mmJSON file of the N, C-alpha and C atoms, coordinates in Angstrom:
{"data_MODEL":{"atom_site":{
"group_PDB":["ATOM","ATOM","ATOM","ATOM","ATOM","ATOM","ATOM","ATOM","ATOM","ATOM","ATOM","ATOM","ATOM","ATOM","ATOM","ATOM","ATOM","ATOM","ATOM","ATOM","ATOM","ATOM","ATOM","ATOM","ATOM","ATOM","ATOM","ATOM","ATOM","ATOM","ATOM","ATOM","ATOM","ATOM","ATOM","ATOM","ATOM","ATOM","ATOM","ATOM","ATOM","ATOM","ATOM","ATOM","ATOM","ATOM","ATOM","ATOM","ATOM","ATOM","ATOM","ATOM","ATOM","ATOM","ATOM","ATOM","ATOM","ATOM","ATOM","ATOM","ATOM","ATOM","ATOM","ATOM","ATOM","ATOM","ATOM","ATOM","ATOM","ATOM","ATOM","ATOM","ATOM","ATOM","ATOM","ATOM","ATOM","ATOM","ATOM","ATOM","ATOM","ATOM","ATOM","ATOM","ATOM","ATOM","ATOM","ATOM","ATOM","ATOM","ATOM","ATOM","ATOM","ATOM","ATOM","ATOM","ATOM","ATOM","ATOM","ATOM","ATOM","ATOM","ATOM","ATOM","ATOM","ATOM","ATOM","ATOM","ATOM","ATOM","ATOM","ATOM","ATOM","ATOM","ATOM","ATOM","ATOM","ATOM","ATOM","ATOM","ATOM","ATOM","ATOM","ATOM","ATOM","ATOM","ATOM","ATOM","ATOM","ATOM","ATOM","ATOM","ATOM","ATOM","ATOM","ATOM","ATOM","ATOM","ATOM","ATOM","ATOM","ATOM","ATOM","ATOM","ATOM","ATOM","ATOM","ATOM","ATOM","ATOM","ATOM","ATOM","ATOM","ATOM","ATOM","ATOM","ATOM","ATOM","ATOM","ATOM","ATOM","ATOM","ATOM","ATOM","ATOM","ATOM","ATOM","ATOM","ATOM","ATOM","ATOM","ATOM","ATOM","ATOM","ATOM","ATOM","ATOM","ATOM","ATOM","ATOM","ATOM","ATOM","ATOM"],
"id":[1,2,3,4,5,6,7,8,9,10,11,12,13,14,15,16,17,18,19,20,21,22,23,24,25,26,27,28,29,30,31,32,33,34,35,36,37,38,39,40,41,42,43,44,45,46,47,48,49,50,51,52,53,54,55,56,57,58,59,60,61,62,63,64,65,66,67,68,69,70,71,72,73,74,75,76,77,78,79,80,81,82,83,84,85,86,87,88,89,90,91,92,93,94,95,96,97,98,99,100,101,102,103,104,105,106,107,108,109,110,111,112,113,114,115,116,117,118,119,120,121,122,123,124,125,126,127,128,129,130,131,132,133,134,135,136,137,138,139,140,141,142,143,144,145,146,147,148,149,150,151,152,153,154,155,156,157,158,159,160,161,162,163,164,165,166,167,168,169,170,171,172,173,174,175,176,177,178,179,180,181,182,183],
"type_symbol":["N","C","C","N","C","C","N","C","C","N","C","C","N","C","C","N","C","C","N","C","C","N","C","C","N","C","C","N","C","C","N","C","C","N","C","C","N","C","C","N","C","C","N","C","C","N","C","C","N","C","C","N","C","C","N","C","C","N","C","C","N","C","C","N","C","C","N","C","C","N","C","C","N","C","C","N","C","C","N","C","C","N","C","C","N","C","C","N","C","C","N","C","C","N","C","C","N","C","C","N","C","C","N","C","C","N","C","C","N","C","C","N","C","C","N","C","C","N","C","C","N","C","C","N","C","C","N","C","C","N","C","C","N","C","C","N","C","C","N","C","C","N","C","C","N","C","C","N","C","C","N","C","C","N","C","C","N","C","C","N","C","C","N","C","C","N","C","C","N","C","C","N","C","C","N","C","C","N","C","C","N","C","C"],
"label_atom_id":["N","CA","C","N","CA","C","N","CA","C","N","CA","C","N","CA","C","N","CA","C","N","CA","C","N","CA","C","N","CA","C","N","CA","C","N","CA","C","N","CA","C","N","CA","C","N","CA","C","N","CA","C","N","CA","C","N","CA","C","N","CA","C","N","CA","C","N","CA","C","N","CA","C","N","CA","C","N","CA","C","N","CA","C","N","CA","C","N","CA","C","N","CA","C","N","CA","C","N","CA","C","N","CA","C","N","CA","C","N","CA","C","N","CA","C","N","CA","C","N","CA","C","N","CA","C","N","CA","C","N","CA","C","N","CA","C","N","CA","C","N","CA","C","N","CA","C","N","CA","C","N","CA","C","N","CA","C","N","CA","C","N","CA","C","N","CA","C","N","CA","C","N","CA","C","N","CA","C","N","CA","C","N","CA","C","N","CA","C","N","CA","C","N","CA","C","N","CA","C","N","CA","C","N","CA","C","N","CA","C","N","CA","C"],
"label_alt_id":[null,null,null,null,null,null,null,null,null,null,null,null,null,null,null,null,null,null,null,null,null,null,null,null,null,null,null,null,null,null,null,null,null,null,null,null,null,null,null,null,null,null,null,null,null,null,null,null,null,null,null,null,null,null,null,null,null,null,null,null,null,null,null,null,null,null,null,null,null,null,null,null,null,null,null,null,null,null,null,null,null,null,null,null,null,null,null,null,null,null,null,null,null,null,null,null,null,null,null,null,null,null,null,null,null,null,null,null,null,null,null,null,null,null,null,null,null,null,null,null,null,null,null,null,null,null,null,null,null,null,null,null,null,null,null,null,null,null,null,null,null,null,null,null,null,null,null,null,null,null,null,null,null,null,null,null,null,null,null,null,null,null,null,null,null,null,null,null,null,null,null,null,null,null,null,null,null,null,null,null,null,null,null],
"label_comp_id":["MET","MET","MET","VAL","VAL","VAL","ILE","ILE","ILE","ILE","ILE","ILE","ARG","ARG","ARG","PRO","PRO","PRO","ALA","ALA","ALA","ALA","ALA","ALA","ASP","ASP","ASP","ASP","ASP","ASP","GLY","GLY","GLY","ARG","ARG","ARG","GLY","GLY","GLY","LYS","LYS","LYS","VAL","VAL","VAL","VAL","VAL","VAL","LEU","LEU","LEU","LEU","LEU","LEU","THR","THR","THR","GLU","GLU","GLU","GLU","GLU","GLU","GLY","GLY","GLY","ILE","ILE","ILE","ALA","ALA","ALA","PHE","PHE","PHE","MET","MET","MET","GLU","GLU","GLU","GLU","GLU","GLU","ILE","ILE","ILE","LEU","LEU","LEU","PRO","PRO","PRO","PRO","PRO","PRO","HIS","HIS","HIS","TYR","TYR","TYR","LEU","LEU","LEU","ARG","ARG","ARG","VAL","VAL","VAL","THR","THR","THR","LYS","LYS","LYS","LEU","LEU","LEU","MET","MET","MET","GLU","GLU","GLU","LYS","LYS","LYS","LEU","LEU","LEU","SER","SER","SER","GLU","GLU","GLU","PHE","PHE","PHE","GLU","GLU","GLU","GLN","GLN","GLN","LYS","LYS","LYS","GLU","GLU","GLU","LEU","LEU","LEU","ILE","ILE","ILE","TYR","TYR","TYR","LEU","LEU","LEU","LEU","LEU","LEU","LYS","LYS","LYS","LYS","LYS","LYS","LEU","LEU","LEU","ALA","ALA","ALA","LEU","LEU","LEU"],
"label_asym_id":["A","A","A","A","A","A","A","A","A","A","A","A","A","A","A","A","A","A","A","A","A","A","A","A","A","A","A","A","A","A","A","A","A","A","A","A","A","A","A","A","A","A","A","A","A","A","A","A","A","A","A","A","A","A","A","A","A","A","A","A","A","A","A","A","A","A","A","A","A","A","A","A","A","A","A","A","A","A","A","A","A","A","A","A","A","A","A","A","A","A","A","A","A","A","A","A","A","A","A","A","A","A","A","A","A","A","A","A","A","A","A","A","A","A","A","A","A","A","A","A","A","A","A","A","A","A","A","A","A","A","A","A","A","A","A","A","A","A","A","A","A","A","A","A","A","A","A","A","A","A","A","A","A","A","A","A","A","A","A","A","A","A","A","A","A","A","A","A","A","A","A","A","A","A","A","A","A","A","A","A","A","A","A"],
"label_entity_id":["1","1","1","1","1","1","1","1","1","1","1","1","1","1","1","1","1","1","1","1","1","1","1","1","1","1","1","1","1","1","1","1","1","1","1","1","1","1","1","1","1","1","1","1","1","1","1","1","1","1","1","1","1","1","1","1","1","1","1","1","1","1","1","1","1","1","1","1","1","1","1","1","1","1","1","1","1","1","1","1","1","1","1","1","1","1","1","1","1","1","1","1","1","1","1","1","1","1","1","1","1","1","1","1","1","1","1","1","1","1","1","1","1","1","1","1","1","1","1","1","1","1","1","1","1","1","1","1","1","1","1","1","1","1","1","1","1","1","1","1","1","1","1","1","1","1","1","1","1","1","1","1","1","1","1","1","1","1","1","1","1","1","1","1","1","1","1","1","1","1","1","1","1","1","1","1","1","1","1","1","1","1","1"],
"label_seq_id":[1,1,1,2,2,2,3,3,3,4,4,4,5,5,5,6,6,6,7,7,7,8,8,8,9,9,9,10,10,10,11,11,11,12,12,12,13,13,13,14,14,14,15,15,15,16,16,16,17,17,17,18,18,18,19,19,19,20,20,20,21,21,21,22,22,22,23,23,23,24,24,24,25,25,25,26,26,26,27,27,27,28,28,28,29,29,29,30,30,30,31,31,31,32,32,32,33,33,33,34,34,34,35,35,35,36,36,36,37,37,37,38,38,38,39,39,39,40,40,40,41,41,41,42,42,42,43,43,43,44,44,44,45,45,45,46,46,46,47,47,47,48,48,48,49,49,49,50,50,50,51,51,51,52,52,52,53,53,53,54,54,54,55,55,55,56,56,56,57,57,57,58,58,58,59,59,59,60,60,60,61,61,61],
"pdbx_PDB_ins_code":[null,null,null,null,null,null,null,null,null,null,null,null,null,null,null,null,null,null,null,null,null,null,null,null,null,null,null,null,null,null,null,null,null,null,null,null,null,null,null,null,null,null,null,null,null,null,null,null,null,null,null,null,null,null,null,null,null,null,null,null,null,null,null,null,null,null,null,null,null,null,null,null,null,null,null,null,null,null,null,null,null,null,null,null,null,null,null,null,null,null,null,null,null,null,null,null,null,null,null,null,null,null,null,null,null,null,null,null,null,null,null,null,null,null,null,null,null,null,null,null,null,null,null,null,null,null,null,null,null,null,null,null,null,null,null,null,null,null,null,null,null,null,null,null,null,null,null,null,null,null,null,null,null,null,null,null,null,null,null,null,null,null,null,null,null,null,null,null,null,null,null,null,null,null,null,null,null,null,null,null,null,null,null],
"Cartn_x":[0.952,0.144,0.758,2.067,2.804,4.305,5.033,6.359,7.558,8.688,9.17,10.61,11.015,12.572,13.267,14.571,15.6,14.922,15.162,14.986,16.061,15.953,16.974,17.787,17.387,18.021,18.519,18.25,18.959,18.607,19.859,19.892,19.435,19.198,18.746,17.138,16.349,15.14,14.499,13.135,12.447,11.334,10.879,9.924,8.858,7.687,6.409,5.624,5.214,4.219,3.26,1.824,0.877,0.83,0.482,0.349,-1.003,-1.173,-2.621,-3.657,-3.104,-3.844,-4.132,-2.954,-3.391,-4.117,-4.063,-5.123,-6.5,-6.611,-8.063,-8.825,-7.706,-8.051,-8.504,-7.539,-7.835,-9.203,-9.501,-10.766,-11.862,-11.473,-12.649,-13.056,-12.143,-12.247,-12.304,-11.732,-11.896,-13.126,-14.006,-15.379,-16.231,-16.3,-17.254,-16.572,-15.001,-14.34,-14.512,-14.7,-14.786,-16.26,-17.142,-18.816,-18.885,-18.013,-17.965,-17.506,-16.507,-15.894,-16.767,-17.44,-18.429,-19.32,-20.089,-21.242,-20.672,-19.646,-19.116,-18.839,-18.244,-18.091,-19.408,-20.298,-21.584,-22.396,-21.749,-22.254,-21.532,-20.551,-19.94,-20.137,-20.176,-20.338,-19.035,-19.31,-18.027,-16.888,-17.017,-16.047,-15.483,-16.076,-15.711,-15.138,-15.426,-14.489,-13.022,-13.296,-11.763,-11.043,-11.773,-10.828,-10.497,-11.115,-10.505,-9.192,-9.501,-8.454,-7.132,-7.302,-6.334,-5.518,-6.235,-5.681,-5.088,-5.663,-5.112,-3.685,-3.707,-2.383,-1.243,-1.606,-0.941,-0.221,-1.316,-0.797,0.362,0.117,0.754,2.373,2.389,4.044,5.013],
"Cartn_y":[-1.112,0.045,1.33,1.333,2.354,1.896,2.96,2.799,3.613,3.153,3.785,3.815,5.034,5.291,6.068,6.306,7.366,8.612,9.858,11.23,11.412,11.975,12.499,13.419,14.206,15.288,15.568,14.326,14.172,12.702,12.257,10.665,10.29,11.198,10.625,10.585,11.054,11.071,10.079,9.793,8.878,9.498,8.937,9.454,8.237,8.589,7.725,7.866,6.985,7.251,6.031,6.477,5.405,4.988,3.887,2.938,3.023,2.807,2.664,2.036,1.099,0.293,0.92,1.727,2.44,4.045,4.317,5.329,5.072,3.869,3.225,2.801,2.373,2.131,3.282,4.865,5.891,6.724,6.382,6.933,5.989,4.807,3.943,4.475,4.442,4.671,6.244,7.097,8.76,9.324,9.062,9.597,9.255,7.819,7.661,8.2,8.187,8.792,10.371,11.07,12.457,12.789,11.915,12.045,11.915,10.752,10.515,11.596,12.319,13.533,14.498,14.978,15.947,15.679,14.584,14.431,14.699,14.253,14.364,16.09,16.638,17.95,18.928,18.517,19.248,19.326,18.483,18.292,19.224,20.14,21.152,22.38,23.51,24.899,25.291,26.442,26.902,27.134,27.685,27.977,26.72,25.664,24.373,23.545,23.942,23.223,23.863,25.326,25.948,25.438,25.339,25.146,23.671,22.516,21.082,21.278,22.012,22.222,22.923,23.579,24.373,23.286,22.461,21.382,20.427,19.879,18.691,19.307,20.484,20.851,20.998,21.183,21.43,20.085,19.241,17.77,17.125,17.749,17.349,17.532,18.97,19.496,18.767],
"Cartn_z":[0.055,0.05,0.04,0.638,0.576,-0.403,-0.625,-1.26,-0.562,0.007,0.905,0.284,0.261,-0.506,0.166,-0.164,0.548,0.023,0.582,0.144,-0.595,-1.796,-2.499,-2.303,-1.64,-1.007,0.264,0.932,2.479,2.665,2.832,3.078,4.509,5.425,6.516,6.616,5.517,5.456,4.453,4.517,3.627,3.063,1.819,1.025,1.172,1.61,1.659,0.663,-0.311,-1.416,-1.078,-1.304,-1.652,-2.868,-2.918,-4.281,-4.672,-5.839,-6.471,-5.745,-4.817,-3.897,-2.643,-1.991,-1.081,-1.523,-2.378,-2.652,-2.647,-3.355,-3.377,-1.758,-1.452,-0.09,0.855,0.922,1.651,0.862,-0.287,-0.897,-0.317,0.065,0.539,1.963,2.908,4.317,4.708,4.021,4.627,4.373,3.475,3.265,4.648,5.179,6.259,7.411,7.401,8.731,8.652,7.696,7.727,8.039,7.589,8.318,9.513,10.119,11.723,12.545,11.984,12.663,12.622,11.408,11.393,12.274,12.284,13.434,14.887,15.168,16.454,16.799,15.786,15.957,15.912,15.413,15.453,16.915,17.777,19.177,19.908,19.463,20.007,19.528,20.278,19.998,19.315,18.467,17.618,18.579,19.763,20.673,21.093,21.452,21.977,20.698,19.436,18.256,18.298,18.514,18.348,19.602,20.731,21.98,21.722,21.102,20.924,20.085,18.997,17.896,18.637,19.264,20.124,20.943,21.798,22.557,21.833,20.735,20.004,19.523,18.864,18.452,19.535,20.496,21.75,22.137,22.132,22.602,21.287,19.98,18.853,19.014,19.985,19.965,20.273],
"occupancy":[1.0,1.0,1.0,1.0,1.0,1.0,1.0,1.0,1.0,1.0,1.0,1.0,1.0,1.0,1.0,1.0,1.0,1.0,1.0,1.0,1.0,1.0,1.0,1.0,1.0,1.0,1.0,1.0,1.0,1.0,1.0,1.0,1.0,1.0,1.0,1.0,1.0,1.0,1.0,1.0,1.0,1.0,1.0,1.0,1.0,1.0,1.0,1.0,1.0,1.0,1.0,1.0,1.0,1.0,1.0,1.0,1.0,1.0,1.0,1.0,1.0,1.0,1.0,1.0,1.0,1.0,1.0,1.0,1.0,1.0,1.0,1.0,1.0,1.0,1.0,1.0,1.0,1.0,1.0,1.0,1.0,1.0,1.0,1.0,1.0,1.0,1.0,1.0,1.0,1.0,1.0,1.0,1.0,1.0,1.0,1.0,1.0,1.0,1.0,1.0,1.0,1.0,1.0,1.0,1.0,1.0,1.0,1.0,1.0,1.0,1.0,1.0,1.0,1.0,1.0,1.0,1.0,1.0,1.0,1.0,1.0,1.0,1.0,1.0,1.0,1.0,1.0,1.0,1.0,1.0,1.0,1.0,1.0,1.0,1.0,1.0,1.0,1.0,1.0,1.0,1.0,1.0,1.0,1.0,1.0,1.0,1.0,1.0,1.0,1.0,1.0,1.0,1.0,1.0,1.0,1.0,1.0,1.0,1.0,1.0,1.0,1.0,1.0,1.0,1.0,1.0,1.0,1.0,1.0,1.0,1.0,1.0,1.0,1.0,1.0,1.0,1.0,1.0,1.0,1.0,1.0,1.0,1.0],
"B_iso_or_equiv":[0.0,0.0,0.0,0.0,0.0,0.0,0.0,0.0,0.0,0.0,0.0,0.0,0.0,0.0,0.0,0.0,0.0,0.0,0.0,0.0,0.0,0.0,0.0,0.0,0.0,0.0,0.0,0.0,0.0,0.0,0.0,0.0,0.0,0.0,0.0,0.0,0.0,0.0,0.0,0.0,0.0,0.0,0.0,0.0,0.0,0.0,0.0,0.0,0.0,0.0,0.0,0.0,0.0,0.0,0.0,0.0,0.0,0.0,0.0,0.0,0.0,0.0,0.0,0.0,0.0,0.0,0.0,0.0,0.0,0.0,0.0,0.0,0.0,0.0,0.0,0.0,0.0,0.0,0.0,0.0,0.0,0.0,0.0,0.0,0.0,0.0,0.0,0.0,0.0,0.0,0.0,0.0,0.0,0.0,0.0,0.0,0.0,0.0,0.0,0.0,0.0,0.0,0.0,0.0,0.0,0.0,0.0,0.0,0.0,0.0,0.0,0.0,0.0,0.0,0.0,0.0,0.0,0.0,0.0,0.0,0.0,0.0,0.0,0.0,0.0,0.0,0.0,0.0,0.0,0.0,0.0,0.0,0.0,0.0,0.0,0.0,0.0,0.0,0.0,0.0,0.0,0.0,0.0,0.0,0.0,0.0,0.0,0.0,0.0,0.0,0.0,0.0,0.0,0.0,0.0,0.0,0.0,0.0,0.0,0.0,0.0,0.0,0.0,0.0,0.0,0.0,0.0,0.0,0.0,0.0,0.0,0.0,0.0,0.0,0.0,0.0,0.0,0.0,0.0,0.0,0.0,0.0,0.0],
"pdbx_formal_charge":[null,null,null,null,null,null,null,null,null,null,null,null,null,null,null,null,null,null,null,null,null,null,null,null,null,null,null,null,null,null,null,null,null,null,null,null,null,null,null,null,null,null,null,null,null,null,null,null,null,null,null,null,null,null,null,null,null,null,null,null,null,null,null,null,null,null,null,null,null,null,null,null,null,null,null,null,null,null,null,null,null,null,null,null,null,null,null,null,null,null,null,null,null,null,null,null,null,null,null,null,null,null,null,null,null,null,null,null,null,null,null,null,null,null,null,null,null,null,null,null,null,null,null,null,null,null,null,null,null,null,null,null,null,null,null,null,null,null,null,null,null,null,null,null,null,null,null,null,null,null,null,null,null,null,null,null,null,null,null,null,null,null,null,null,null,null,null,null,null,null,null,null,null,null,null,null,null,null,null,null,null,null,null],
"auth_seq_id":[1,1,1,2,2,2,3,3,3,4,4,4,5,5,5,6,6,6,7,7,7,8,8,8,9,9,9,10,10,10,11,11,11,12,12,12,13,13,13,14,14,14,15,15,15,16,16,16,17,17,17,18,18,18,19,19,19,20,20,20,21,21,21,22,22,22,23,23,23,24,24,24,25,25,25,26,26,26,27,27,27,28,28,28,29,29,29,30,30,30,31,31,31,32,32,32,33,33,33,34,34,34,35,35,35,36,36,36,37,37,37,38,38,38,39,39,39,40,40,40,41,41,41,42,42,42,43,43,43,44,44,44,45,45,45,46,46,46,47,47,47,48,48,48,49,49,49,50,50,50,51,51,51,52,52,52,53,53,53,54,54,54,55,55,55,56,56,56,57,57,57,58,58,58,59,59,59,60,60,60,61,61,61],
"auth_comp_id":["MET","MET","MET","VAL","VAL","VAL","ILE","ILE","ILE","ILE","ILE","ILE","ARG","ARG","ARG","PRO","PRO","PRO","ALA","ALA","ALA","ALA","ALA","ALA","ASP","ASP","ASP","ASP","ASP","ASP","GLY","GLY","GLY","ARG","ARG","ARG","GLY","GLY","GLY","LYS","LYS","LYS","VAL","VAL","VAL","VAL","VAL","VAL","LEU","LEU","LEU","LEU","LEU","LEU","THR","THR","THR","GLU","GLU","GLU","GLU","GLU","GLU","GLY","GLY","GLY","ILE","ILE","ILE","ALA","ALA","ALA","PHE","PHE","PHE","MET","MET","MET","GLU","GLU","GLU","GLU","GLU","GLU","ILE","ILE","ILE","LEU","LEU","LEU","PRO","PRO","PRO","PRO","PRO","PRO","HIS","HIS","HIS","TYR","TYR","TYR","LEU","LEU","LEU","ARG","ARG","ARG","VAL","VAL","VAL","THR","THR","THR","LYS","LYS","LYS","LEU","LEU","LEU","MET","MET","MET","GLU","GLU","GLU","LYS","LYS","LYS","LEU","LEU","LEU","SER","SER","SER","GLU","GLU","GLU","PHE","PHE","PHE","GLU","GLU","GLU","GLN","GLN","GLN","LYS","LYS","LYS","GLU","GLU","GLU","LEU","LEU","LEU","ILE","ILE","ILE","TYR","TYR","TYR","LEU","LEU","LEU","LEU","LEU","LEU","LYS","LYS","LYS","LYS","LYS","LYS","LEU","LEU","LEU","ALA","ALA","ALA","LEU","LEU","LEU"],
"auth_asym_id":["A","A","A","A","A","A","A","A","A","A","A","A","A","A","A","A","A","A","A","A","A","A","A","A","A","A","A","A","A","A","A","A","A","A","A","A","A","A","A","A","A","A","A","A","A","A","A","A","A","A","A","A","A","A","A","A","A","A","A","A","A","A","A","A","A","A","A","A","A","A","A","A","A","A","A","A","A","A","A","A","A","A","A","A","A","A","A","A","A","A","A","A","A","A","A","A","A","A","A","A","A","A","A","A","A","A","A","A","A","A","A","A","A","A","A","A","A","A","A","A","A","A","A","A","A","A","A","A","A","A","A","A","A","A","A","A","A","A","A","A","A","A","A","A","A","A","A","A","A","A","A","A","A","A","A","A","A","A","A","A","A","A","A","A","A","A","A","A","A","A","A","A","A","A","A","A","A","A","A","A","A","A","A"],
"auth_atom_id":["N","CA","C","N","CA","C","N","CA","C","N","CA","C","N","CA","C","N","CA","C","N","CA","C","N","CA","C","N","CA","C","N","CA","C","N","CA","C","N","CA","C","N","CA","C","N","CA","C","N","CA","C","N","CA","C","N","CA","C","N","CA","C","N","CA","C","N","CA","C","N","CA","C","N","CA","C","N","CA","C","N","CA","C","N","CA","C","N","CA","C","N","CA","C","N","CA","C","N","CA","C","N","CA","C","N","CA","C","N","CA","C","N","CA","C","N","CA","C","N","CA","C","N","CA","C","N","CA","C","N","CA","C","N","CA","C","N","CA","C","N","CA","C","N","CA","C","N","CA","C","N","CA","C","N","CA","C","N","CA","C","N","CA","C","N","CA","C","N","CA","C","N","CA","C","N","CA","C","N","CA","C","N","CA","C","N","CA","C","N","CA","C","N","CA","C","N","CA","C","N","CA","C","N","CA","C","N","CA","C","N","CA","C"],
"pdbx_PDB_model_num":[1,1,1,1,1,1,1,1,1,1,1,1,1,1,1,1,1,1,1,1,1,1,1,1,1,1,1,1,1,1,1,1,1,1,1,1,1,1,1,1,1,1,1,1,1,1,1,1,1,1,1,1,1,1,1,1,1,1,1,1,1,1,1,1,1,1,1,1,1,1,1,1,1,1,1,1,1,1,1,1,1,1,1,1,1,1,1,1,1,1,1,1,1,1,1,1,1,1,1,1,1,1,1,1,1,1,1,1,1,1,1,1,1,1,1,1,1,1,1,1,1,1,1,1,1,1,1,1,1,1,1,1,1,1,1,1,1,1,1,1,1,1,1,1,1,1,1,1,1,1,1,1,1,1,1,1,1,1,1,1,1,1,1,1,1,1,1,1,1,1,1,1,1,1,1,1,1,1,1,1,1,1,1]
}}}
């Protein structure tokens, strides 16, 4: 589903590409996932949504 190869400009890095099979898989699973996330977010006010995004970004650091 993915192809991994060394980065051309930096030997320490890797380039990860989706194969056609990987793209097809993502196209199959992402729309239902986005729908579930949208339905969950609808339960929050606009302020709560922004706060959640802020907190998630903070955790990702």
